[in-house]
KEVEX-741049 format. One line per field, with one value per atom (N, C-alpha, C): residue number from 1; residue in one letter; atom name; y, x, z. Coordinates in nm, 3 decimals. Layout:
// residues N
num	c(NUM,...)
residu	c(A,...)
atome	c(CA,...)
v	c(Y,...)
u	c(X,...)
w	c(Z,...)
***
This chain:
// residues 154
num	c(1,1,1,2,2,2,3,3,3,4,4,4,5,5,5,6,6,6,7,7,7,8,8,8,9,9,9,10,10,10,11,11,11,12,12,12,13,13,13,14,14,14,15,15,15,16,16,16,17,17,17,18,18,18,19,19,19,20,20,20,21,21,21,22,22,22,23,23,23,24,24,24,25,25,25,26,26,26,27,27,27,28,28,28,29,29,29,30,30,30,31,31,31,32,32,32,33,33,33,34,34,34,35,35,35,36,36,36,37,37,37,38,38,38,39,39,39,40,40,40,41,41,41,42,42,42,43,43,43,44,44,44,45,45,45,46,46,46,47,47,47,48,48,48,49,49,49,50,50,50,51,51,51,52,52,52,53,53,53,54,54,54,55,55,55,56,56,56,57,57,57,58,58,58,59,59,59,60,60,60,61,61,61,62,62,62,63,63,63,64,64,64,65,65,65,66,66,66,67,67,67,68,68,68,69,69,69,70,70,70,71,71,71,72,72,72,73,73,73,74,74,74,75,75,75,76,76,76,77,77,77,78,78,78,79,79,79,80,80,80,81,81,81,82,82,82,83,83,83,84,84,84,85,85,85,86,86,86,87,87,87,88,88,88,89,89,89,90,90,90,91,91,91,92,92,92,93,93,93,94,94,94,95,95,95,96,96,96,97,97,97,98,98,98,99,99,99,100,100,100,101,101,101,102,102,102,103,103,103,104,104,104,105,105,105,106,106,106,107,107,107,108,108,108,109,109,109,110,110,110,111,111,111,112,112,112,113,113,113,114,114,114,115,115,115,116,116,116,117,117,117,118,118,118,119,119,119,120,120,120,121,121,121,122,122,122,123,123,123,124,124,124,125,125,125,126,126,126,127,127,127,128,128,128,129,129,129,130,130,130,131,131,131,132,132,132,133,133,133,134,134,134,135,135,135,136,136,136,137,137,137,138,138,138,139,139,139,140,140,140,141,141,141,142,142,142,143,143,143,144,144,144,145,145,145,146,146,146,147,147,147,148,148,148,149,149,149,150,150,150,151,151,151,152,152,152,153,153,153,154,154,154)
residu	c(X,X,X,X,X,X,X,X,X,X,X,X,X,X,X,X,X,X,X,X,X,X,X,X,X,X,X,X,X,X,X,X,X,X,X,X,X,X,X,X,X,X,X,X,X,X,X,X,X,X,X,X,X,X,X,X,X,X,X,X,X,X,X,X,X,X,X,X,X,X,X,X,X,X,X,X,X,X,X,X,X,X,X,X,X,X,X,X,X,X,X,X,X,X,X,X,X,X,X,X,X,X,X,X,X,X,X,X,X,X,X,X,X,X,X,X,X,X,X,X,X,X,X,X,X,X,X,X,X,X,X,X,X,X,X,X,X,X,X,X,X,X,X,X,X,X,X,X,X,X,X,X,X,X,X,X,X,X,X,X,X,X,X,X,X,X,X,X,X,X,X,X,X,X,X,X,X,X,X,X,X,X,X,X,X,X,X,X,X,X,X,X,X,X,X,X,X,X,X,X,X,X,X,X,X,X,X,X,X,X,X,X,X,X,X,X,X,X,X,X,X,X,X,X,X,X,X,X,X,X,X,X,X,X,X,X,X,X,X,X,X,X,X,X,X,X,X,X,X,X,X,X,X,X,X,X,X,X,X,X,X,X,X,X,X,X,X,X,X,X,X,X,X,X,X,X,X,X,X,X,X,X,X,X,X,X,X,X,X,X,X,X,X,X,X,X,X,X,X,X,X,X,X,X,X,X,X,X,X,X,X,X,X,X,X,X,X,X,X,X,X,X,X,X,X,X,X,X,X,X,X,X,X,X,X,X,X,X,X,X,X,X,X,X,X,X,X,X,X,X,X,X,X,X,X,X,X,X,X,X,X,X,X,X,X,X,X,X,X,X,X,X,X,X,X,X,X,X,X,X,X,X,X,X,X,X,X,X,X,X,X,X,X,X,X,X,X,X,X,X,X,X,X,X,X,X,X,X,X,X,X,X,X,X,X,X,X,X,X,X,X,X,X,X,X,X,X,X,X,X,X,X,X,X,X,X,X,X,X,X,X,X,X,X,X,X,X,X,X,X,X,X,X,X,X,X,X,X,X,X,X,X)
atome	c(N,CA,C,N,CA,C,N,CA,C,N,CA,C,N,CA,C,N,CA,C,N,CA,C,N,CA,C,N,CA,C,N,CA,C,N,CA,C,N,CA,C,N,CA,C,N,CA,C,N,CA,C,N,CA,C,N,CA,C,N,CA,C,N,CA,C,N,CA,C,N,CA,C,N,CA,C,N,CA,C,N,CA,C,N,CA,C,N,CA,C,N,CA,C,N,CA,C,N,CA,C,N,CA,C,N,CA,C,N,CA,C,N,CA,C,N,CA,C,N,CA,C,N,CA,C,N,CA,C,N,CA,C,N,CA,C,N,CA,C,N,CA,C,N,CA,C,N,CA,C,N,CA,C,N,CA,C,N,CA,C,N,CA,C,N,CA,C,N,CA,C,N,CA,C,N,CA,C,N,CA,C,N,CA,C,N,CA,C,N,CA,C,N,CA,C,N,CA,C,N,CA,C,N,CA,C,N,CA,C,N,CA,C,N,CA,C,N,CA,C,N,CA,C,N,CA,C,N,CA,C,N,CA,C,N,CA,C,N,CA,C,N,CA,C,N,CA,C,N,CA,C,N,CA,C,N,CA,C,N,CA,C,N,CA,C,N,CA,C,N,CA,C,N,CA,C,N,CA,C,N,CA,C,N,CA,C,N,CA,C,N,CA,C,N,CA,C,N,CA,C,N,CA,C,N,CA,C,N,CA,C,N,CA,C,N,CA,C,N,CA,C,N,CA,C,N,CA,C,N,CA,C,N,CA,C,N,CA,C,N,CA,C,N,CA,C,N,CA,C,N,CA,C,N,CA,C,N,CA,C,N,CA,C,N,CA,C,N,CA,C,N,CA,C,N,CA,C,N,CA,C,N,CA,C,N,CA,C,N,CA,C,N,CA,C,N,CA,C,N,CA,C,N,CA,C,N,CA,C,N,CA,C,N,CA,C,N,CA,C,N,CA,C,N,CA,C,N,CA,C,N,CA,C,N,CA,C,N,CA,C,N,CA,C,N,CA,C,N,CA,C,N,CA,C,N,CA,C,N,CA,C,N,CA,C,N,CA,C,N,CA,C,N,CA,C,N,CA,C,N,CA,C,N,CA,C,N,CA,C,N,CA,C,N,CA,C,N,CA,C,N,CA,C,N,CA,C,N,CA,C,N,CA,C,N,CA,C,N,CA,C,N,CA,C,N,CA,C,N,CA,C,N,CA,C,N,CA,C)
v	c(-0.118,0.017,0.122,0.209,0.349,0.431,0.567,0.665,0.717,0.806,0.903,0.996,1.086,1.235,1.328,1.324,1.459,1.443,1.433,1.448,1.337,1.204,1.093,1.101,1.113,1.100,1.189,1.324,1.431,1.452,1.398,1.309,1.196,1.083,0.985,1.042,1.125,1.136,1.267,1.348,1.402,1.370,1.264,1.123,1.111,1.027,0.932,1.062,1.164,1.348,1.334,1.317,1.352,1.247,1.137,1.020,0.962,1.013,0.943,0.901,0.972,0.902,0.777,0.696,0.637,0.523,0.613,0.508,0.479,0.527,0.461,0.533,0.478,0.454,0.462,0.537,0.510,0.287,0.222,0.105,0.175,0.163,0.190,0.151,0.078,-0.039,0.079,0.136,0.148,0.319,0.463,0.554,0.542,0.396,0.432,0.410,0.351,0.268,0.370,0.484,0.548,0.460,0.386,0.291,0.352,0.370,0.416,0.329,0.304,0.156,0.244,0.164,0.146,0.126,0.161,0.037,0.022,0.068,-0.002,0.155,0.300,0.366,0.358,0.317,0.330,0.176,0.220,0.100,0.072,0.143,0.139,0.225,0.296,0.359,0.290,0.367,0.337,0.418,0.434,0.565,0.535,0.620,0.594,0.672,0.665,0.738,0.698,0.815,0.827,0.883,0.914,0.941,1.036,1.173,1.270,1.397,1.462,1.580,1.679,1.793,1.921,2.027,2.065,2.188,2.176,2.028,1.987,1.925,1.946,1.944,1.755,1.691,1.535,1.558,1.461,1.485,1.301,1.335,1.218,1.309,1.286,1.232,1.169,1.221,1.068,1.102,1.031,1.019,0.965,1.063,0.904,0.976,0.770,0.738,0.738,0.768,0.740,0.792,0.658,0.734,0.845,0.925,1.040,1.118,1.105,1.236,1.246,1.252,1.233,1.345,1.331,1.383,1.355,1.530,1.495,1.619,1.599,1.642,1.520,1.714,1.638,1.691,1.603,1.679,1.585,1.799,1.817,1.741,1.746,1.682,1.751,1.882,1.986,1.941,1.870,1.828,1.964,2.015,2.111,2.055,2.059,2.014,2.139,2.069,2.144,2.088,2.144,2.017,2.100,1.923,1.941,1.977,1.972,1.944,1.792,1.735,1.660,1.639,1.492,1.437,1.482,1.610,1.634,1.714,1.551,1.642,1.750,1.786,1.903,2.090,2.056,2.235,2.323,2.458,2.515,2.620,2.688,2.759,2.831,2.933,3.023,2.955,3.058,2.901,3.080,3.219,3.309,3.329,3.272,3.266,3.199,3.210,3.154,3.025,2.937,2.851,2.824,2.907,2.869,2.755,2.657,2.531,2.455,2.475,2.452,2.511,2.571,2.620,2.538,2.543,2.533,2.392,2.313,2.192,2.151,2.206,2.141,2.218,2.369,2.378,2.234,2.149,2.085,2.005,1.937,1.812,1.871,1.911,2.037,1.983,2.023,1.976,1.846,1.786,1.629,1.560,1.609,1.521,1.563,1.706,1.734,1.683,1.735,1.594,1.468,1.407,1.243,1.211,1.251,1.216,1.321,1.380,1.396,1.273,1.241,1.131,1.040,0.954,0.860,0.903,0.953,1.028,0.981,1.042,1.022,0.914,0.781,0.650,0.564,0.697,0.685,0.559,0.528,0.466,0.350,0.282,0.155,0.111,0.037,-0.058,-0.158,-0.101,-0.133,-0.097,-0.139,-0.104,0.001,0.117,0.196,0.119,0.184,0.124,0.163,0.051,0.054,0.172,0.294,0.418,0.496,0.542,0.652,0.610,0.434,0.443,0.464,0.444,0.498,0.656,0.693,0.891,0.879,0.891,0.888,0.880,0.720,0.738,0.818,0.884,0.975,1.081,1.174,1.261,1.277,1.235,1.227,1.162,1.085,0.999,1.098,1.140,1.178,1.169,1.126,1.099,1.135,1.224,1.239,1.115,1.016,0.910,0.961,0.957,0.969,1.143,1.269,1.328,1.489,1.421,1.552,1.624,1.764,1.851,1.736,1.744,1.674,1.786,1.912,2.019,2.074,1.973,2.042,1.925)
u	c(0.095,-0.022,0.081,0.075,0.140,0.065,0.157,0.092,0.101,-0.081,-0.159,-0.042,-0.156,-0.064,-0.071,-0.143,-0.135,0.003,-0.008,0.065,0.213,0.174,0.277,0.308,0.235,0.359,0.409,0.391,0.474,0.582,0.552,0.739,0.747,0.667,0.761,0.897,0.780,0.868,0.945,0.940,1.041,1.199,1.217,1.249,1.392,1.265,1.300,1.418,1.359,1.467,1.634,1.540,1.704,1.799,1.762,1.835,1.886,1.850,1.820,1.936,2.046,2.216,2.223,2.173,2.206,2.039,1.987,1.874,1.721,1.778,1.668,1.463,1.466,1.289,1.239,1.138,1.054,1.021,1.011,0.899,0.722,0.655,0.473,0.447,0.463,0.348,0.371,0.543,0.588,0.552,0.509,0.505,0.318,0.281,0.147,0.076,0.127,0.094,0.132,0.232,0.358,0.464,0.489,0.557,0.689,0.740,0.957,1.054,1.131,1.192,1.359,1.401,1.492,1.570,1.708,1.746,1.928,1.956,2.081,2.129,2.251,2.291,2.382,2.470,2.534,2.613,2.748,2.808,2.828,2.777,2.856,2.750,2.670,2.607,2.420,2.337,2.236,2.118,2.016,1.888,1.801,1.748,1.664,1.540,1.459,1.367,1.178,1.151,1.027,0.901,0.778,0.682,0.625,0.572,0.529,0.438,0.408,0.337,0.317,0.391,0.439,0.391,0.228,0.131,0.097,-0.009,-0.058,-0.047,0.085,0.182,0.210,0.182,0.260,0.453,0.568,0.631,0.721,0.775,0.898,1.014,1.055,1.190,1.320,1.447,1.533,1.658,1.685,1.869,2.001,2.034,2.111,2.297,2.350,2.478,2.519,2.699,2.707,2.922,2.965,3.082,3.167,3.084,3.133,3.108,2.982,2.933,2.733,2.715,2.582,2.478,2.371,2.269,2.145,2.021,1.963,1.859,1.750,1.594,1.486,1.398,1.253,1.189,1.082,1.007,0.906,0.845,0.691,0.569,0.540,0.391,0.396,0.352,0.426,0.524,0.640,0.780,0.835,0.856,0.933,1.062,1.179,1.263,1.356,1.315,1.416,1.529,1.650,1.728,1.741,1.815,1.816,2.009,2.032,2.125,2.153,2.317,2.436,2.469,2.470,2.543,2.724,2.757,2.912,3.013,3.108,3.252,3.364,3.302,3.405,3.427,3.554,3.478,3.612,3.580,3.768,3.690,3.829,3.953,4.012,4.047,4.087,4.243,4.412,4.544,4.592,4.551,4.564,4.482,4.352,4.260,4.317,4.352,4.385,4.243,4.261,4.071,4.031,4.002,3.907,3.912,4.001,3.991,3.892,3.916,3.827,3.655,3.667,3.494,3.498,3.568,3.482,3.425,3.575,3.536,3.369,3.319,3.297,3.164,3.135,3.056,3.007,3.046,3.073,3.058,3.029,3.049,2.914,2.855,2.691,2.590,2.623,2.523,2.517,2.623,2.585,2.573,2.550,2.485,2.332,2.299,2.180,2.168,2.209,2.122,2.079,2.256,2.231,2.127,2.020,1.940,1.817,1.802,1.673,1.596,1.750,1.720,1.692,1.761,1.711,1.624,1.546,1.382,1.301,1.314,1.186,1.181,1.311,1.338,1.343,1.414,1.523,1.604,1.693,1.757,1.721,1.642,1.545,1.549,1.494,1.481,1.605,1.717,1.817,1.916,2.043,2.164,2.221,2.260,2.388,2.542,2.554,2.660,2.811,2.886,2.974,3.042,3.050,3.090,3.068,2.918,2.874,2.856,2.881,2.920,3.040,3.149,3.244,3.282,3.250,3.211,3.215,3.090,2.978,3.083,3.118,3.218,3.370,3.369,3.531,3.472,3.375,3.288,3.284,3.172,3.082,3.246,3.306,3.420,3.525,3.571,3.713,3.825,3.854,3.976,4.125,4.234,4.320,4.410,4.439,4.552,4.662,4.747,4.865,4.953,4.801,4.870,4.939,4.849,4.948,4.786,4.876,4.728,4.630,4.572,4.429,4.414,4.461,4.481,4.623,4.685,4.815,4.866)
w	c(-0.011,-0.027,-0.011,-0.120,-0.158,-0.025,0.070,0.078,-0.030,0.067,-0.011,-0.076,-0.168,-0.240,-0.097,0.008,0.075,0.225,0.308,0.398,0.416,0.427,0.386,0.288,0.214,0.027,0.071,0.099,0.058,0.191,0.266,0.390,0.333,0.275,0.214,0.040,-0.018,-0.095,-0.135,-0.015,0.064,0.072,0.224,0.220,0.105,-0.009,-0.104,-0.166,-0.211,-0.271,-0.161,-0.059,0.015,0.074,0.009,0.049,-0.100,-0.196,-0.358,-0.383,-0.300,-0.367,-0.321,-0.253,-0.183,-0.203,-0.228,-0.331,-0.184,-0.126,0.012,0.035,0.089,0.062,0.205,0.246,0.381,0.344,0.401,0.393,0.341,0.311,0.238,0.403,0.457,0.517,0.713,0.678,0.808,0.821,0.683,0.662,0.732,0.594,0.643,0.758,0.912,0.986,1.109,1.058,1.152,1.246,1.161,1.273,1.270,1.348,1.362,1.289,1.276,1.171,1.192,1.095,1.087,0.910,0.909,0.797,0.750,0.708,0.661,0.590,0.622,0.568,0.533,0.381,0.276,0.326,0.387,0.336,0.520,0.562,0.746,0.819,0.779,0.825,0.872,0.996,0.988,1.057,0.973,1.002,1.043,1.155,1.209,1.226,1.173,1.205,1.307,1.338,1.386,1.366,1.349,1.328,1.480,1.416,1.596,1.477,1.627,1.506,1.657,1.568,1.657,1.546,1.677,1.613,1.562,1.549,1.438,1.385,1.385,1.151,1.204,1.157,1.128,1.031,1.164,1.074,1.102,0.999,1.030,1.127,1.202,1.217,1.177,1.189,1.127,1.204,1.204,1.232,1.192,1.102,1.026,1.064,1.079,1.132,1.069,1.003,0.920,0.939,0.899,0.943,0.836,0.735,0.675,0.718,0.848,0.902,0.928,1.050,1.067,1.009,1.023,0.963,0.998,1.119,1.194,1.138,1.108,1.031,1.038,1.020,1.050,0.922,0.802,0.711,0.804,0.763,0.785,0.643,0.700,0.637,0.515,0.486,0.388,0.272,0.321,0.289,0.258,0.392,0.467,0.535,0.531,0.599,0.703,0.833,0.922,0.985,0.989,1.023,1.116,1.214,1.338,1.400,1.550,1.596,1.568,1.536,1.510,1.616,1.696,1.762,1.725,1.724,1.689,1.791,1.727,1.778,1.785,1.709,1.706,1.761,1.768,1.822,1.760,1.787,1.757,1.850,1.942,1.995,1.959,2.048,1.979,2.128,2.082,2.105,2.237,2.154,2.245,2.375,2.430,2.461,2.602,2.722,2.808,2.867,2.843,2.912,2.804,2.634,2.547,2.516,2.538,2.469,2.549,2.714,2.802,2.773,2.794,2.719,2.688,2.519,2.390,2.422,2.480,2.426,2.552,2.696,2.774,2.701,2.584,2.525,2.451,2.321,2.245,2.326,2.489,2.497,2.587,2.613,2.712,2.585,2.429,2.322,2.286,2.271,2.258,2.285,2.472,2.614,2.584,2.564,2.559,2.427,2.287,2.190,2.196,2.212,2.268,2.340,2.430,2.549,2.430,2.381,2.334,2.231,2.153,2.030,2.158,2.258,2.302,2.412,2.435,2.481,2.404,2.267,2.139,2.163,2.119,2.104,1.977,1.910,1.795,1.796,1.923,1.896,2.009,2.024,2.105,2.066,1.920,1.858,1.782,1.729,1.692,1.747,1.765,1.818,1.768,1.828,1.719,1.702,1.525,1.519,1.584,1.568,1.664,1.719,1.511,1.525,1.597,1.663,1.712,1.852,1.930,2.042,2.153,2.022,2.067,2.071,1.951,1.988,2.078,2.095,2.204,2.337,2.386,2.521,2.520,2.381,2.380,2.457,2.392,2.393,2.489,2.605,2.720,2.790,2.801,2.875,2.891,2.787,2.790,2.870,2.934,3.055,3.008,3.023,3.047,3.106,3.042,3.101,3.105,3.013,3.049,3.122,3.155,3.133,3.078,2.958,2.883,2.801,2.816,2.764,2.601,2.599,2.499,2.374,2.412,2.296,2.224,2.290,2.207,2.068)
***
């Protein structure tokens, strides 16, 4: 059963366009039943998705984990796509400002923790194991310990 041409059809089509480079399409049954799921993403990643409502508008939210980078967005019933925060471990700082590295790293860790908590609370990762690369990255970002006494910013 194919999704209709209204709200679900626009979500289905916008998703297919967004991931056409990988040939990904949402399973018709999941779309029609608004059932969350996941699928392989590229050669080493996984794409997770859920359905929901925001201010009366239906949407599909997805999080795509891949070794070349992550992608997180909502696709609304009118086909509009809104990019959302990803689990980024990158931060920039100024060498000339004392303590800037530590501040920027703490900001990055805080945003990472908030984003991960949000994704978990929404249930995006509950049905399938997360890719090992995401598990390792999360552990390194959130539990980084300087075990040899060296300066991690050096």
